[in-house]
C-alpha positions in Angstrom: -9.4 11.9 -9.4 -6.8 9.8 -11.3 -3.0 10.0 -11.0 -0.6 9.0 -13.7 2.7 7.6 -12.5 5.7 6.8 -14.8 9.1 5.3 -14.3 12.2 5.9 -16.4 14.3 2.8 -16.9 17.8 2.5 -18.3 18.2 0.4 -21.4 19.6 -2.4 -19.3 16.7 -2.3 -16.8 14.2 -2.3 -19.6 16.0 -5.3 -21.2 15.7 -7.1 -17.8 12.0 -6.3 -17.6 11.3 -7.3 -21.2 13.0 -10.6 -20.4 10.3 -11.5 -17.8 7.3 -9.7 -19.3 5.8 -10.0 -22.7 4.5 -6.4 -22.3 6.6 -4.5 -19.8 4.2 -1.6 -19.7 1.3 -3.8 -18.9 3.4 -5.7 -16.3 4.4 -2.5 -14.6 0.7 -1.3 -14.4 -0.5 -4.7 -13.2 2.2 -4.8 -10.4 1.4 -1.3 -9.2 -2.4 -2.0 -9.2 -1.8 -5.4 -7.4 0.2 -3.6 -4.7 -2.6 -1.1 -4.3 -5.3 -3.8 -4.2 -3.3 -5.7 -1.5 -2.8 -2.6 0.6 -6.6 -1.8 0.4 -7.4 -5.4 1.4 -4.9 -5.4 4.3 -6.1 -2.1 5.8 -9.8 -3.0 5.2 -9.4 -6.4 6.8 -7.9 -4.8 9.9 -10.7 -2.3 10.0 -13.4 -5.1 9.6 -11.9 -6.9 12.7 -12.1 -3.6 14.7 -15.7 -3.1 13.6 -16.7 -6.7 14.5 -15.2 -6.2 18.0 -17.0 -2.9 18.5 -20.5 -3.5 19.9 -21.7 -0.1 18.7 -21.2 -1.0 15.1 -24.5 -2.2 13.6 -23.4 -2.6 10.0 -20.2 -3.3 8.1 -19.9 -2.5 4.4 -19.5 -5.6 2.2 -17.0 -3.9 0.0 -13.4 -3.4 1.1 -13.0 -0.5 -1.4 -15.9 1.3 0.4 -14.3 0.7 3.8 -10.9 2.0 2.5 -12.5 5.0 0.8 -14.4 5.9 4.0 -11.1 5.8 5.9 -9.4 8.0 3.3 -12.3 10.5 3.3 -12.3 10.6 7.1 -8.6 11.3 7.3 -7.8 8.0 9.0 -5.5 7.0 6.1 -2.3 9.0 6.1 0.6 8.9 3.6 3.8 7.1 4.6 5.5 10.5 4.3 3.1 12.0 6.9 3.5 9.1 9.3 7.3 9.4 9.0 7.1 13.1 9.7 5.0 12.5 12.8 7.3 9.9 14.3 10.9 9.0 13.9 10.7 5.4 12.5 14.1 4.4 14.0 12.9 5.2 17.5 9.2 4.4 17.2 7.9 2.2 19.9 6.1 -1.0 18.9 2.5 -0.4 17.9 3.1 3.2 16.9 2.1 4.5 13.5 5.7 4.7 12.3 6.5 1.1 13.5 3.5 -0.1 11.6 4.4 1.4 8.2 3.8 -1.0 5.3 6.7 -2.1 3.1 7.7 0.6 0.6 10.4 0.9 -1.9 12.9 2.3 0.6 13.1 -1.1 2.4 13.6 -3.1 -0.8 17.0 -4.8 -1.4 18.3 -6.8 -4.3 17.4 -9.9 -2.2 13.8 -8.8 -1.7 11.4 -11.3 -3.4 9.2 -10.0 -6.2 5.7 -9.0 -5.3 
């Protein structure tokens, strides 16, 4: 399955993006793909550490995408919206699913460094 995402920019926002990117469309696609790649790597790295510590695990896939895909297929990976619905992030205790949510657009500010 493939998903197409799009973003509507004002003329001013597009001018700002065109100022930093030769091809704003390619830049946008590259940044989204990079964020996805980093998320897959981060989650897979954590899972690899868990598998190494588990004496019952006899083999670990060599590919992080495979590890992440297995987690998606098993239902281990939840959307941020689902995690927020399950727990109130403001009152989530340390270590809970909501307290461990990755950075998303809602926590970006004008001072947030670029990815």
